[in-house]
N, C-alpha and C positions, 0 to 999 in steps of 0.2 A: 723547070724545077717542080712545078705543080704536078705534072704528069708523073714524074719520078716519085713524088710524095704519095700520089694516088696508088701507084703500083706497090710501093714498099709497104704502105699502110695495110692494104688489102692482103698481100701475101703474108706479112707479119701477123696479121689477125688470124688468118687461116691456120698458120703453123701454131700460133698461140692457142687456137681452139683445140688442136690435137693435144697439146700439153695440158690444157684445161680438162679435156675429157678424161685423160688418164689420171690426173690429180684428183678430180672429183670422184672418179671411180675407185681409186685406191682408198680414199677415206670411207666411202660406202662399204667397200669390201671388208676393211678392217672392222668397221662397226658390225657388219653381218657375221663375221667369224667370231668376234668377241675375244674372250680370253682362252679359247679352246686350244690355241697354238702359241704357247708362251715362247718368248725369245726368237720367234721367227718373223712375225709382223708386229710393228709398233705403230701406234697412231701418231699422227703429227701433233705438234704442240698446240696449234690454233686451227682447229677444223673449220670454224666459221670463216676465218680469213681465207683459207685455201679455197673453200667452196665459193665464196663471194668473188674472189679474183679469177677463179676459173671461168666464171661467166662474164664478168664485166670488163676485164682487161682486153680480151679479144674483141668484145663488142665495141669498146671505145676505139680500138685500132681500126676496125673495119668501118665504123662510122666516120672516123677522121680521114681515112683514105678515100671514102666515097665523097666527102665534101671538100677535098683538097683543091679542086679546080675552082670552086665558086667562093668558098670561105676559107682561105688559106690560114689565116691567123687562128681561127677556132680549131681547124683541122690539126694544125701543128700542136696546139695545146693538148688536144685529145690524144694524139699519138704519143706525146711525151708523157702524159699521165699514164697511158697504157703501159709504156715501157717501164716507168718507175714502179707501177703496180705489179708487173710481172717479176721485176727484180726483187721487190720487197717480199712478195708472197712465195715465189719459187726459187729464188736465188739465181746465181749465174752458173750454169753448168752446160753439159754437152747438148741437152735437149732444149735449153732455154736461150742459148746465146744468139741464135739466129732470129727468133721473134723479137727479142729485146733490141738487138742491133738494128733490125729492119724498122721497127717502130720508132726507135730513137732517131735514126737517120732520116726517116720520112718526116718526122716532126721538125727536125732542124731544117730540112729542105723546104718544108711548107712555110716555116717562119721566115726563112731567108728569101722567099719570093719577093722580088723588088717591086713588082707591079701591085698597086693597091687593089683591094677587093672591090668588086663591082657591086653597085647598089641597085 
């Protein structure tokens, strides 16, 4: 189960990075264009949240996946926080369903690992 959590966390984080790159880039592009193109591009409601989660949600998923073999409880928590952050910031859609599902499932698998963590 820990190996599955490792793979799901890392792949979910990489796909989440793609979503994050485009989300952060969209907010920057709309700031750069400004009000020159009305009714074509609209800025998101909370730019700071989108930019913060674009960086930290994939980072938490990759870090959780990387430590899934040695510290499964912490890794599971990080991946679940990552999935919740992606869902909260980006919503559930065609581009976010796979990273959210992979990080969530990886977190559940890491937490469900029966073997206690090594010290």
